[in-house]
N, C-alpha and C positions, 0 to 999 in steps of 0.2 A: 847569592846576595838578596834574593827576595825575602828570605826568612829574616835576615838582619833588618831589612827595611821595615818589615811588618812589626818587628820588635821595637824599633825606634819610634814608629808611628804610635804604637800602643803606649810606650813610655811617655811620649809627648802629650798624648791625650789624657793620660792619667795625671800628669803634672798640671795641665790646663784645668781639668776638673777640680783638682785640689786647690788651685789658686782661686778659681771662681767661687768655690764653696767654703772659703775660709770664714766667712761671716756666719755660717750655720754649721760649721764643722764638716766632717767628711761623710755625712749621711748619704748624699747622692752617690758618691763613689762606692760606699759600702753596699747600697741597694743594687747598683749595677753589677758589682762583683758577685753578689749572692745570686742574682738572676743568671749570670753567665756560668758560674762554676758549681753551684750547689745542684745536685741531681744530674750532673753532666753524663755520668755513666749510664743512668737509667734512660736518659733521652737518646743516647747513642744506641742502646739496645733496641729501643723502639724504632729507630731509623733502620737498623739492620733487619728487624722483623718486617718493616714496610717493604724494603728491597726484596726480601725473599718471597713476599706475597705476590710480587710482580713477575716472578719467573714463569716461563712457559713450561708446558709438560715435557719432561725429559731433559730440561736444561740444567746443567750442573755448574756450580760456582767453583772456579779455579783458585781465585784469590779475591779477598775483599778487605777494605780498610775504611776507617773514619778519619777524616781530615783533622790535622793538628789544630788545636784551639787558637793558636796565634794568628791563623789565617781566617778566623771566623769569630771576631770579637763582638760583632753586632748582628749576627744572623746565625741560623742553625748550621752546623757543620755538614758538609757533603759526604755522603757515603758512596764509594765507588766499588764496583765489582767487575771482575773479568770472568766471563762464563764460557761455556763450551761453544756458544754461538755469537756472542756480542760483548760490547763494552756497555756498562749500565751505570748510571748515576741517579741518586735519589737525594732530594733535599726537602726536609720537612719545613713547613711554614711556621712562623712565630706563633700564630694563633690557630694552628691546625692545618690539616691537609698536607699535600706534598706535591713536588714537581719531579717528574721522571724524564730522563733523556737517555737515548741509547744509540748505538751505531753497530750495524752488522759487520762481521769480519770481512765480508766481501767488499765493503765500502771503505775499508781502511786504506789510506794512502801512505801515511808515514806515522811513526811513533818516536817520541823523543823523551829522554830522561835526563834530569838535572838534579844533582844532589846539592842541598843548601849547606851553607856554613851553619854550625851548631845543629847538625843533622838530628841529634837526639830530641831536640826541641822543635825543629822546623821541618824535618823530614826531607822529602824530595819532591820535585815538580814533574808531572807527566803531561805530555801534550799529544793529542791524537788528531791528525789531519784527515779530512774526509775527501773521497773522490766525488761525492755528490755536489752538484752546484746548489748553492743556497744553504748547505749544511755547514754551520760554523766550526764543527769539530768540538773537541773538549780540551780545556786546559785546567787541570786540577793541581793546585799548589798545596804543599804541606801534607803529602801522603807519607805515612810511616815508611822508612827506608826499605825494610825487609819486604813488605808487601809491594812497594813500588818496583823493586827489582824483579819480583816474580811476575808482576803484571807486564813489565817491559819485555821480559823473556817470552812470555806467551804471545804478546802482541807482535813481536818480531817474527816469531815462527809463523803466525797466521798471515802476516803481511807478505812474507816470502812465498808461502804456499799459494796464496791467491794470486800473486804476481805470476807464478809459474802456470797456474790454471788459465789466467788471461792470455799468457803468451801462447800456450798450446791451442787455446780456442781461436786466437788470431791466426795462427798457422793454418788451422783447419778451414777457417773462413776464406783465407787467401787461396788455398788449394781448391776449395769449392768454386770460388769466383773464376779460377783459371780453367775450370772444366774438369779438374781432377785427373789423376793418372791411374789407370788400371793395370796392375802388374800380375802376371801369372795366369791369365786366361788366354785361350786360343793357342794354336800352334803357329810356327813361323813359316809353314809351307805356303807356296804360291805368292803371287803378287799382292793379294789382299793382305796376307800376313806381314809382308815386308812394309806395305804402306802403313799398317797399324803400328808397327815398331817405330817407323820414322815419326809418326804423329805423336806417339807416347814420349819419345825422346825430345821432341820439340816442346811438348807441354812441360816436361821436367825442366828443360832449359829456361822456359818462361818463369817457372817457380824459382829457379836459381837467380835469374836476373831481378826478380821482384824481391829477393831477400827472404822468401818464405822457407827455403831450405839452404843448407850449407853446401859447399863444393863437395865435401865428402859424401853427403847424402845424395847429391846429384850423380856422382860417380857410381855409387852403389845401385841406384835406380837404373842407370843406364846399363850396368853390368847384368842386372837381372833381366832387363828387356832383351839384350843381345844374347843372353844365355839360353833363351827359349828356342834359338835357331837350332 
């Protein structure tokens, strides 16, 4: 619906300008249209070049796109790129310069994709939520559909990969906080060995109770400890 709303807003604005300019013709509307549409492709190429100039050494672009014009009638269109290490946006100023924003994959919390009605004209909308406090994330409307789909697929992959990395790191930190469990060292002979086995099983049970390991993992650890006897 966002695309349709933008189209209706643009049509209403054009109608208003036309009504207000009846006394002097459609000169203001013609000037505005010329500024917006003439040379648009050359400006898009400059924006892409600006984005590429901000890449880090070794960073590769996976997908990139320029925002559809209907979402940027009174400003420069946003260029968005998905790279091997981050999400990157660049917007050139009306009078020069540019504004860049980015988000590392490790900071991505969630990605969402919404296809607009009249997708050939309005494209799709992408939203990237951040794990970092104070980071607003990104909402880029009007991304060409093919590029938006490729960006969404890459972002989904990175989101799930980093979720798994954080899960594994959390398990390791919980195990370390519990004192860890050492398996495979020392023999089971003597009272000292028996005491060590009891202590290791107790620590493994603590990990199970804390949710750091599953019941299956606990049983495997206990079997290995007892198997040293």
